[in-house]
PyMOL commands that place a pseudoatom at each C-alpha (Angstrom):
pseudoatom trace, name=CA, resn=MET, resi=1, chain=A, elem=C, hetatm=0, pos=[102.642, 133.056, 123.468]
pseudoatom trace, name=CA, resn=PRO, resi=2, chain=A, elem=C, hetatm=0, pos=[102.388, 129.280, 122.931]
pseudoatom trace, name=CA, resn=TYR, resi=3, chain=A, elem=C, hetatm=0, pos=[102.560, 127.805, 119.445]
pseudoatom trace, name=CA, resn=THR, resi=4, chain=A, elem=C, hetatm=0, pos=[99.315, 126.850, 117.733]
pseudoatom trace, name=CA, resn=LYS, resi=5, chain=A, elem=C, hetatm=0, pos=[98.375, 123.227, 117.193]
pseudoatom trace, name=CA, resn=THR, resi=6, chain=A, elem=C, hetatm=0, pos=[98.802, 123.748, 113.428]
pseudoatom trace, name=CA, resn=HIS, resi=7, chain=A, elem=C, hetatm=0, pos=[102.342, 125.051, 113.940]
pseudoatom trace, name=CA, resn=LYS, resi=8, chain=A, elem=C, hetatm=0, pos=[103.192, 122.145, 116.214]
pseudoatom trace, name=CA, resn=ASN, resi=9, chain=A, elem=C, hetatm=0, pos=[101.810, 119.628, 113.670]
pseudoatom trace, name=CA, resn=LYS, resi=10, chain=A, elem=C, hetatm=0, pos=[103.790, 121.222, 110.830]
pseudoatom trace, name=CA, resn=THR, resi=11, chain=A, elem=C, hetatm=0, pos=[106.948, 121.138, 112.936]
pseudoatom trace, name=CA, resn=ARG, resi=12, chain=A, elem=C, hetatm=0, pos=[106.336, 117.485, 113.795]
pseudoatom trace, name=CA, resn=GLU, resi=13, chain=A, elem=C, hetatm=0, pos=[105.864, 116.627, 110.100]
pseudoatom trace, name=CA, resn=ARG, resi=14, chain=A, elem=C, hetatm=0, pos=[109.046, 118.505, 109.232]
pseudoatom trace, name=CA, resn=ILE, resi=15, chain=A, elem=C, hetatm=0, pos=[110.930, 116.491, 111.853]
pseudoatom trace, name=CA, resn=LEU, resi=16, chain=A, elem=C, hetatm=0, pos=[109.406, 113.204, 110.619]
pseudoatom trace, name=CA, resn=ASP, resi=17, chain=A, elem=C, hetatm=0, pos=[110.235, 113.946, 106.985]
pseudoatom trace, name=CA, resn=SER, resi=18, chain=A, elem=C, hetatm=0, pos=[113.792, 114.946, 107.829]
pseudoatom trace, name=CA, resn=ALA, resi=19, chain=A, elem=C, hetatm=0, pos=[114.219, 111.936, 110.118]
pseudoatom trace, name=CA, resn=PHE, resi=20, chain=A, elem=C, hetatm=0, pos=[113.049, 109.492, 107.476]
pseudoatom trace, name=CA, resn=LYS, resi=21, chain=A, elem=C, hetatm=0, pos=[115.426, 110.978, 104.906]
pseudoatom trace, name=CA, resn=GLN, resi=22, chain=A, elem=C, hetatm=0, pos=[118.322, 110.792, 107.358]
pseudoatom trace, name=CA, resn=PHE, resi=23, chain=A, elem=C, hetatm=0, pos=[117.449, 107.250, 108.471]
pseudoatom trace, name=CA, resn=VAL, resi=24, chain=A, elem=C, hetatm=0, pos=[117.419, 106.215, 104.783]
pseudoatom trace, name=CA, resn=ILE, resi=25, chain=A, elem=C, hetatm=0, pos=[120.935, 107.590, 104.333]
pseudoatom trace, name=CA, resn=LYS, resi=26, chain=A, elem=C, hetatm=0, pos=[122.528, 106.702, 107.685]
pseudoatom trace, name=CA, resn=GLY, resi=27, chain=A, elem=C, hetatm=0, pos=[120.335, 104.011, 109.270]
pseudoatom trace, name=CA, resn=PHE, resi=28, chain=A, elem=C, hetatm=0, pos=[118.968, 104.089, 112.812]
pseudoatom trace, name=CA, resn=GLU, resi=29, chain=A, elem=C, hetatm=0, pos=[122.364, 103.975, 114.492]
pseudoatom trace, name=CA, resn=GLY, resi=30, chain=A, elem=C, hetatm=0, pos=[123.866, 106.678, 112.273]
pseudoatom trace, name=CA, resn=VAL, resi=31, chain=A, elem=C, hetatm=0, pos=[121.343, 109.396, 113.104]
pseudoatom trace, name=CA, resn=THR, resi=32, chain=A, elem=C, hetatm=0, pos=[121.759, 111.511, 116.224]
pseudoatom trace, name=CA, resn=ILE, resi=33, chain=A, elem=C, hetatm=0, pos=[119.050, 113.676, 117.714]
pseudoatom trace, name=CA, resn=ASP, resi=34, chain=A, elem=C, hetatm=0, pos=[121.368, 116.700, 117.582]
pseudoatom trace, name=CA, resn=ASP, resi=35, chain=A, elem=C, hetatm=0, pos=[122.124, 116.211, 113.873]
pseudoatom trace, name=CA, resn=LEU, resi=36, chain=A, elem=C, hetatm=0, pos=[118.467, 115.607, 113.086]
pseudoatom trace, name=CA, resn=MET, resi=37, chain=A, elem=C, hetatm=0, pos=[117.250, 118.701, 114.873]
pseudoatom trace, name=CA, resn=SER, resi=38, chain=A, elem=C, hetatm=0, pos=[120.048, 120.837, 113.458]
pseudoatom trace, name=CA, resn=ASN, resi=39, chain=A, elem=C, hetatm=0, pos=[119.030, 119.658, 109.977]
pseudoatom trace, name=CA, resn=CYS, resi=40, chain=A, elem=C, hetatm=0, pos=[115.486, 120.873, 110.739]
pseudoatom trace, name=CA, resn=GLY, resi=41, chain=A, elem=C, hetatm=0, pos=[116.735, 124.196, 112.073]
pseudoatom trace, name=CA, resn=LEU, resi=42, chain=A, elem=C, hetatm=0, pos=[115.458, 123.326, 115.544]
pseudoatom trace, name=CA, resn=THR, resi=43, chain=A, elem=C, hetatm=0, pos=[117.007, 122.723, 118.946]
pseudoatom trace, name=CA, resn=ARG, resi=44, chain=A, elem=C, hetatm=0, pos=[117.421, 119.433, 120.762]
pseudoatom trace, name=CA, resn=GLY, resi=45, chain=A, elem=C, hetatm=0, pos=[114.849, 120.651, 123.284]
pseudoatom trace, name=CA, resn=ALA, resi=46, chain=A, elem=C, hetatm=0, pos=[112.245, 120.944, 120.534]
pseudoatom trace, name=CA, resn=PHE, resi=47, chain=A, elem=C, hetatm=0, pos=[112.708, 117.230, 119.850]
pseudoatom trace, name=CA, resn=TYR, resi=48, chain=A, elem=C, hetatm=0, pos=[111.309, 116.345, 123.273]
pseudoatom trace, name=CA, resn=ALA, resi=49, chain=A, elem=C, hetatm=0, pos=[108.195, 118.437, 122.666]
pseudoatom trace, name=CA, resn=HIS, resi=50, chain=A, elem=C, hetatm=0, pos=[107.300, 115.802, 120.043]
pseudoatom trace, name=CA, resn=PHE, resi=51, chain=A, elem=C, hetatm=0, pos=[109.075, 112.526, 120.925]
pseudoatom trace, name=CA, resn=THR, resi=52, chain=A, elem=C, hetatm=0, pos=[110.366, 110.738, 123.983]
pseudoatom trace, name=CA, resn=SER, resi=53, chain=A, elem=C, hetatm=0, pos=[113.169, 108.816, 122.267]
pseudoatom trace, name=CA, resn=LYS, resi=54, chain=A, elem=C, hetatm=0, pos=[114.948, 108.239, 118.986]
pseudoatom trace, name=CA, resn=ALA, resi=55, chain=A, elem=C, hetatm=0, pos=[113.225, 104.838, 118.760]
pseudoatom trace, name=CA, resn=GLU, resi=56, chain=A, elem=C, hetatm=0, pos=[109.822, 106.513, 119.005]
pseudoatom trace, name=CA, resn=LEU, resi=57, chain=A, elem=C, hetatm=0, pos=[110.893, 108.959, 116.277]
pseudoatom trace, name=CA, resn=TYR, resi=58, chain=A, elem=C, hetatm=0, pos=[112.025, 106.012, 114.117]
pseudoatom trace, name=CA, resn=ARG, resi=59, chain=A, elem=C, hetatm=0, pos=[108.640, 104.321, 114.548]
pseudoatom trace, name=CA, resn=GLU, resi=60, chain=A, elem=C, hetatm=0, pos=[106.764, 107.513, 113.743]
pseudoatom trace, name=CA, resn=ALA, resi=61, chain=A, elem=C, hetatm=0, pos=[109.038, 108.308, 110.774]
pseudoatom trace, name=CA, resn=LEU, resi=62, chain=A, elem=C, hetatm=0, pos=[108.377, 104.812, 109.361]
pseudoatom trace, name=CA, resn=ASN, resi=63, chain=A, elem=C, hetatm=0, pos=[104.630, 105.284, 109.820]
pseudoatom trace, name=CA, resn=PHE, resi=64, chain=A, elem=C, hetatm=0, pos=[104.830, 108.753, 108.256]
pseudoatom trace, name=CA, resn=ALA, resi=65, chain=A, elem=C, hetatm=0, pos=[106.754, 107.455, 105.233]
pseudoatom trace, name=CA, resn=ALA, resi=66, chain=A, elem=C, hetatm=0, pos=[104.563, 104.356, 104.839]
pseudoatom trace, name=CA, resn=SER, resi=67, chain=A, elem=C, hetatm=0, pos=[101.388, 106.447, 104.988]
pseudoatom trace, name=CA, resn=SER, resi=68, chain=A, elem=C, hetatm=0, pos=[102.578, 108.500, 102.041]
pseudoatom trace, name=CA, resn=THR, resi=69, chain=A, elem=C, hetatm=0, pos=[103.281, 105.518, 99.772]
pseudoatom trace, name=CA, resn=LYS, resi=70, chain=A, elem=C, hetatm=0, pos=[101.044, 104.691, 96.843]
pseudoatom trace, name=CA, resn=LEU, resi=71, chain=A, elem=C, hetatm=0, pos=[100.005, 101.427, 98.576]
pseudoatom trace, name=CA, resn=ALA, resi=72, chain=A, elem=C, hetatm=0, pos=[98.600, 103.494, 101.448]
pseudoatom trace, name=CA, resn=ASN, resi=73, chain=A, elem=C, hetatm=0, pos=[96.369, 105.399, 99.022]
pseudoatom trace, name=CA, resn=LEU, resi=74, chain=A, elem=C, hetatm=0, pos=[92.934, 104.184, 98.074]
pseudoatom trace, name=CA, resn=LYS, resi=75, chain=A, elem=C, hetatm=0, pos=[92.657, 102.184, 94.886]
pseudoatom trace, name=CA, resn=PRO, resi=76, chain=A, elem=C, hetatm=0, pos=[91.319, 104.342, 92.066]
pseudoatom trace, name=CA, resn=GLU, resi=77, chain=A, elem=C, hetatm=0, pos=[87.756, 103.303, 91.267]
pseudoatom trace, name=CA, resn=HIS, resi=78, chain=A, elem=C, hetatm=0, pos=[88.470, 102.766, 87.568]
pseudoatom trace, name=CA, resn=LEU, resi=79, chain=A, elem=C, hetatm=0, pos=[91.065, 100.045, 88.337]
pseudoatom trace, name=CA, resn=SER, resi=80, chain=A, elem=C, hetatm=0, pos=[90.374, 96.495, 89.437]
pseudoatom trace, name=CA, resn=SER, resi=81, chain=A, elem=C, hetatm=0, pos=[92.298, 95.158, 92.430]
pseudoatom trace, name=CA, resn=LYS, resi=82, chain=A, elem=C, hetatm=0, pos=[94.438, 93.116, 90.048]
pseudoatom trace, name=CA, resn=GLN, resi=83, chain=A, elem=C, hetatm=0, pos=[95.240, 96.168, 87.895]
pseudoatom trace, name=CA, resn=TRP, resi=84, chain=A, elem=C, hetatm=0, pos=[96.047, 98.203, 91.029]
pseudoatom trace, name=CA, resn=LEU, resi=85, chain=A, elem=C, hetatm=0, pos=[98.443, 95.558, 92.347]
pseudoatom trace, name=CA, resn=CYS, resi=86, chain=A, elem=C, hetatm=0, pos=[100.068, 95.304, 88.917]
pseudoatom trace, name=CA, resn=LEU, resi=87, chain=A, elem=C, hetatm=0, pos=[100.586, 99.071, 88.863]
pseudoatom trace, name=CA, resn=LEU, resi=88, chain=A, elem=C, hetatm=0, pos=[101.963, 99.046, 92.417]
pseudoatom trace, name=CA, resn=LEU, resi=89, chain=A, elem=C, hetatm=0, pos=[104.307, 96.156, 91.656]
pseudoatom trace, name=CA, resn=ASN, resi=90, chain=A, elem=C, hetatm=0, pos=[105.611, 97.814, 88.491]
pseudoatom trace, name=CA, resn=GLU, resi=91, chain=A, elem=C, hetatm=0, pos=[106.254, 101.083, 90.325]
pseudoatom trace, name=CA, resn=TYR, resi=92, chain=A, elem=C, hetatm=0, pos=[107.851, 99.342, 93.303]
pseudoatom trace, name=CA, resn=LEU, resi=93, chain=A, elem=C, hetatm=0, pos=[110.177, 97.288, 91.112]
pseudoatom trace, name=CA, resn=SER, resi=94, chain=A, elem=C, hetatm=0, pos=[111.232, 100.233, 88.972]
pseudoatom trace, name=CA, resn=LEU, resi=95, chain=A, elem=C, hetatm=0, pos=[114.516, 101.995, 88.382]
pseudoatom trace, name=CA, resn=GLU, resi=96, chain=A, elem=C, hetatm=0, pos=[112.966, 105.226, 89.688]
pseudoatom trace, name=CA, resn=HIS, resi=97, chain=A, elem=C, hetatm=0, pos=[112.123, 103.565, 93.007]
pseudoatom trace, name=CA, resn=VAL, resi=98, chain=A, elem=C, hetatm=0, pos=[115.605, 102.057, 93.313]
pseudoatom trace, name=CA, resn=LYS, resi=99, chain=A, elem=C, hetatm=0, pos=[117.043, 105.542, 92.770]
pseudoatom trace, name=CA, resn=GLY, resi=100, chain=A, elem=C, hetatm=0, pos=[114.957, 106.910, 95.628]
pseudoatom trace, name=CA, resn=LYS, resi=101, chain=A, elem=C, hetatm=0, pos=[111.747, 108.274, 94.138]
pseudoatom trace, name=CA, resn=ASN, resi=102, chain=A, elem=C, hetatm=0, pos=[109.204, 107.864, 96.952]
pseudoatom trace, name=CA, resn=PRO, resi=103, chain=A, elem=C, hetatm=0, pos=[111.400, 105.377, 98.822]
pseudoatom trace, name=CA, resn=CYS, resi=104, chain=A, elem=C, hetatm=0, pos=[109.758, 102.478, 100.621]
pseudoatom trace, name=CA, resn=PRO, resi=105, chain=A, elem=C, hetatm=0, pos=[110.886, 102.540, 104.250]
pseudoatom trace, name=CA, resn=LEU, resi=106, chain=A, elem=C, hetatm=0, pos=[111.252, 98.759, 104.259]
pseudoatom trace, name=CA, resn=ALA, resi=107, chain=A, elem=C, hetatm=0, pos=[113.616, 98.541, 101.275]
pseudoatom trace, name=CA, resn=PHE, resi=108, chain=A, elem=C, hetatm=0, pos=[115.579, 101.661, 102.089]
pseudoatom trace, name=CA, resn=LEU, resi=109, chain=A, elem=C, hetatm=0, pos=[116.021, 100.736, 105.751]
pseudoatom trace, name=CA, resn=ALA, resi=110, chain=A, elem=C, hetatm=0, pos=[116.758, 97.045, 105.187]
pseudoatom trace, name=CA, resn=THR, resi=111, chain=A, elem=C, hetatm=0, pos=[120.123, 97.375, 106.935]
pseudoatom trace, name=CA, resn=ASP, resi=112, chain=A, elem=C, hetatm=0, pos=[118.244, 98.249, 110.125]
pseudoatom trace, name=CA, resn=ILE, resi=113, chain=A, elem=C, hetatm=0, pos=[116.834, 94.727, 110.364]
pseudoatom trace, name=CA, resn=SER, resi=114, chain=A, elem=C, hetatm=0, pos=[119.710, 93.700, 112.630]
pseudoatom trace, name=CA, resn=MET, resi=115, chain=A, elem=C, hetatm=0, pos=[119.312, 96.584, 115.092]
pseudoatom trace, name=CA, resn=LYS, resi=116, chain=A, elem=C, hetatm=0, pos=[119.588, 95.994, 118.785]
pseudoatom trace, name=CA, resn=ASN, resi=117, chain=A, elem=C, hetatm=0, pos=[116.770, 98.415, 119.656]
pseudoatom trace, name=CA, resn=ASP, resi=118, chain=A, elem=C, hetatm=0, pos=[113.568, 96.450, 120.324]
pseudoatom trace, name=CA, resn=GLU, resi=119, chain=A, elem=C, hetatm=0, pos=[111.216, 99.395, 119.745]
pseudoatom trace, name=CA, resn=ALA, resi=120, chain=A, elem=C, hetatm=0, pos=[112.820, 100.213, 116.393]
pseudoatom trace, name=CA, resn=ASN, resi=121, chain=A, elem=C, hetatm=0, pos=[112.768, 96.521, 115.395]
pseudoatom trace, name=CA, resn=SER, resi=122, chain=A, elem=C, hetatm=0, pos=[109.100, 96.349, 116.290]
pseudoatom trace, name=CA, resn=ALA, resi=123, chain=A, elem=C, hetatm=0, pos=[108.396, 99.456, 114.185]
pseudoatom trace, name=CA, resn=TYR, resi=124, chain=A, elem=C, hetatm=0, pos=[110.095, 97.887, 111.161]
pseudoatom trace, name=CA, resn=ALA, resi=125, chain=A, elem=C, hetatm=0, pos=[108.206, 94.588, 111.642]
pseudoatom trace, name=CA, resn=ASN, resi=126, chain=A, elem=C, hetatm=0, pos=[104.862, 96.401, 112.058]
pseudoatom trace, name=CA, resn=THR, resi=127, chain=A, elem=C, hetatm=0, pos=[105.447, 98.351, 108.845]
pseudoatom trace, name=CA, resn=TYR, resi=128, chain=A, elem=C, hetatm=0, pos=[106.215, 95.079, 107.065]
pseudoatom trace, name=CA, resn=HIS, resi=129, chain=A, elem=C, hetatm=0, pos=[103.032, 93.464, 108.392]
pseudoatom trace, name=CA, resn=GLY, resi=130, chain=A, elem=C, hetatm=0, pos=[101.044, 96.538, 107.329]
pseudoatom trace, name=CA, resn=MET, resi=131, chain=A, elem=C, hetatm=0, pos=[102.380, 96.184, 103.791]
pseudoatom trace, name=CA, resn=ASN, resi=132, chain=A, elem=C, hetatm=0, pos=[101.355, 92.518, 103.730]
pseudoatom trace, name=CA, resn=THR, resi=133, chain=A, elem=C, hetatm=0, pos=[97.883, 93.297, 105.055]
pseudoatom trace, name=CA, resn=ALA, resi=134, chain=A, elem=C, hetatm=0, pos=[97.305, 96.000, 102.427]
pseudoatom trace, name=CA, resn=ILE, resi=135, chain=A, elem=C, hetatm=0, pos=[98.437, 93.751, 99.563]
pseudoatom trace, name=CA, resn=MET, resi=136, chain=A, elem=C, hetatm=0, pos=[96.401, 90.807, 100.860]
pseudoatom trace, name=CA, resn=GLN, resi=137, chain=A, elem=C, hetatm=0, pos=[93.288, 93.000, 100.913]
pseudoatom trace, name=CA, resn=TYR, resi=138, chain=A, elem=C, hetatm=0, pos=[93.583, 93.537, 97.160]
pseudoatom trace, name=CA, resn=ALA, resi=139, chain=A, elem=C, hetatm=0, pos=[94.877, 90.085, 96.226]
pseudoatom trace, name=CA, resn=LYS, resi=140, chain=A, elem=C, hetatm=0, pos=[92.092, 88.170, 97.980]
pseudoatom trace, name=CA, resn=SER, resi=141, chain=A, elem=C, hetatm=0, pos=[89.499, 89.719, 95.677]
pseudoatom trace, name=CA, resn=TYR, resi=142, chain=A, elem=C, hetatm=0, pos=[90.799, 87.923, 92.568]
pseudoatom trace, name=CA, resn=THR, resi=143, chain=A, elem=C, hetatm=0, pos=[93.178, 85.117, 93.568]
pseudoatom trace, name=CA, resn=ASP, resi=144, chain=A, elem=C, hetatm=0, pos=[93.493, 82.332, 96.108]
pseudoatom trace, name=CA, resn=CYS, resi=145, chain=A, elem=C, hetatm=0, pos=[96.974, 83.319, 97.304]
pseudoatom trace, name=CA, resn=ASP, resi=146, chain=A, elem=C, hetatm=0, pos=[97.387, 83.125, 101.049]
pseudoatom trace, name=CA, resn=GLU, resi=147, chain=A, elem=C, hetatm=0, pos=[99.320, 85.014, 103.705]
pseudoatom trace, name=CA, resn=GLN, resi=148, chain=A, elem=C, hetatm=0, pos=[102.495, 83.018, 103.054]
pseudoatom trace, name=CA, resn=ASP, resi=149, chain=A, elem=C, hetatm=0, pos=[102.332, 83.837, 99.347]
pseudoatom trace, name=CA, resn=ILE, resi=150, chain=A, elem=C, hetatm=0, pos=[102.046, 87.533, 100.175]
pseudoatom trace, name=CA, resn=MET, resi=151, chain=A, elem=C, hetatm=0, pos=[104.886, 87.368, 102.698]
pseudoatom trace, name=CA, resn=SER, resi=152, chain=A, elem=C, hetatm=0, pos=[107.165, 85.701, 100.165]
pseudoatom trace, name=CA, resn=VAL, resi=153, chain=A, elem=C, hetatm=0, pos=[106.334, 88.329, 97.530]
pseudoatom trace, name=CA, resn=THR, resi=154, chain=A, elem=C, hetatm=0, pos=[106.884, 91.277, 99.838]
pseudoatom trace, name=CA, resn=ALA, resi=155, chain=A, elem=C, hetatm=0, pos=[110.140, 89.858, 101.216]
pseudoatom trace, name=CA, resn=MET, resi=156, chain=A, elem=C, hetatm=0, pos=[111.348, 89.303, 97.653]
pseudoatom trace, name=CA, resn=ILE, resi=157, chain=A, elem=C, hetatm=0, pos=[110.452, 92.751, 96.337]
pseudoatom trace, name=CA, resn=ILE, resi=158, chain=A, elem=C, hetatm=0, pos=[111.850, 94.548, 99.408]
pseudoatom trace, name=CA, resn=GLY, resi=159, chain=A, elem=C, hetatm=0, pos=[115.062, 92.545, 99.083]
pseudoatom trace, name=CA, resn=ALA, resi=160, chain=A, elem=C, hetatm=0, pos=[115.214, 93.166, 95.345]
pseudoatom trace, name=CA, resn=VAL, resi=161, chain=A, elem=C, hetatm=0, pos=[115.057, 96.932, 95.778]
pseudoatom trace, name=CA, resn=ALA, resi=162, chain=A, elem=C, hetatm=0, pos=[117.570, 96.859, 98.643]
pseudoatom trace, name=CA, resn=ILE, resi=163, chain=A, elem=C, hetatm=0, pos=[120.011, 94.756, 96.584]
pseudoatom trace, name=CA, resn=ALA, resi=164, chain=A, elem=C, hetatm=0, pos=[119.447, 96.731, 93.380]
pseudoatom trace, name=CA, resn=ARG, resi=165, chain=A, elem=C, hetatm=0, pos=[120.436, 99.891, 95.245]
pseudoatom trace, name=CA, resn=LYS, resi=166, chain=A, elem=C, hetatm=0, pos=[123.926, 98.397, 95.627]
pseudoatom trace, name=CA, resn=PHE, resi=167, chain=A, elem=C, hetatm=0, pos=[124.397, 97.466, 91.963]
pseudoatom trace, name=CA, resn=GLN, resi=168, chain=A, elem=C, hetatm=0, pos=[126.483, 99.803, 89.840]
pseudoatom trace, name=CA, resn=ASP, resi=169, chain=A, elem=C, hetatm=0, pos=[125.339, 98.914, 86.348]
pseudoatom trace, name=CA, resn=GLN, resi=170, chain=A, elem=C, hetatm=0, pos=[121.832, 99.627, 85.143]
pseudoatom trace, name=CA, resn=ASP, resi=171, chain=A, elem=C, hetatm=0, pos=[121.523, 96.369, 83.172]
pseudoatom trace, name=CA, resn=SER, resi=172, chain=A, elem=C, hetatm=0, pos=[121.984, 94.312, 86.354]
pseudoatom trace, name=CA, resn=ILE, resi=173, chain=A, elem=C, hetatm=0, pos=[119.429, 96.445, 88.165]
pseudoatom trace, name=CA, resn=GLN, resi=174, chain=A, elem=C, hetatm=0, pos=[116.882, 96.118, 85.348]
pseudoatom trace, name=CA, resn=SER, resi=175, chain=A, elem=C, hetatm=0, pos=[117.467, 92.370, 85.107]
pseudoatom trace, name=CA, resn=LEU, resi=176, chain=A, elem=C, hetatm=0, pos=[116.939, 91.839, 88.841]
pseudoatom trace, name=CA, resn=LEU, resi=177, chain=A, elem=C, hetatm=0, pos=[113.806, 93.987, 88.882]
pseudoatom trace, name=CA, resn=ALA, resi=178, chain=A, elem=C, hetatm=0, pos=[112.345, 92.247, 85.823]
pseudoatom trace, name=CA, resn=ALA, resi=179, chain=A, elem=C, hetatm=0, pos=[112.981, 88.791, 87.302]
pseudoatom trace, name=CA, resn=CYS, resi=180, chain=A, elem=C, hetatm=0, pos=[111.286, 89.755, 90.561]
pseudoatom trace, name=CA, resn=ARG, resi=181, chain=A, elem=C, hetatm=0, pos=[108.347, 91.387, 88.750]
pseudoatom trace, name=CA, resn=ARG, resi=182, chain=A, elem=C, hetatm=0, pos=[107.831, 88.133, 86.854]
pseudoatom trace, name=CA, resn=GLU, resi=183, chain=A, elem=C, hetatm=0, pos=[107.987, 85.943, 89.973]
pseudoatom trace, name=CA, resn=ALA, resi=184, chain=A, elem=C, hetatm=0, pos=[105.825, 88.280, 92.046]
pseudoatom trace, name=CA, resn=GLY, resi=185, chain=A, elem=C, hetatm=0, pos=[103.278, 88.434, 89.224]
pseudoatom trace, name=CA, resn=VAL, resi=186, chain=A, elem=C, hetatm=0, pos=[103.035, 84.645, 89.160]
pseudoatom trace, name=CA, resn=LYS, resi=187, chain=A, elem=C, hetatm=0, pos=[102.516, 84.475, 92.941]
pseudoatom trace, name=CA, resn=LEU, resi=188, chain=A, elem=C, hetatm=0, pos=[99.907, 87.223, 92.849]
pseudoatom trace, name=CA, resn=GLY, resi=189, chain=A, elem=C, hetatm=0, pos=[97.699, 85.480, 90.338]
pseudoatom trace, name=CA, resn=GLY, resi=190, chain=A, elem=C, hetatm=0, pos=[99.287, 86.315, 87.040]
pseudoatom trace, name=CA, resn=ILE, resi=191, chain=A, elem=C, hetatm=0, pos=[99.586, 90.057, 87.202]
for i in range(1, 191): cmd.bond("trace and resi %d" % i, "trace and resi %d" % (i + 1))
show_as sticks, trace
zoom trace
């Protein structure tokens, strides 16, 4: 008896969630299909029922992770766009985020920027552009910042989280995050 569509979708989500977590820890090159599927309690053959390649899985895992971020959610009606961006910025540049609470695929996979796989590189770049587009949508309603302003803010905050993850002492982490919150707030119209 074939599996139901619901079962197949749940299995796919389980693979995507596991893949993202493993990519965060090991990077694109450090994850094998066999290890990934074993971690999910599935066989290598089951992988190919959902994906054609590890690069496709990487792209889909990035999309899956990005779609579950707070930025991907709709802005609560009781908040202005400026308040929403302020909240997002504060959560992004927080100690909890640095420690891995709801990790941003861009900051936690920053070491994958130099990959040799074109499809995986494209997936990372598309996720980055999606982040910029979402932030620009909110920022344009209350400030005159442009696409370059947004790109500089997102590059800075992604880099800040990636670097902060390597610091050992909490004071250095907090100092870096505070400095980037201040600079990003200035660029985004004083949030």
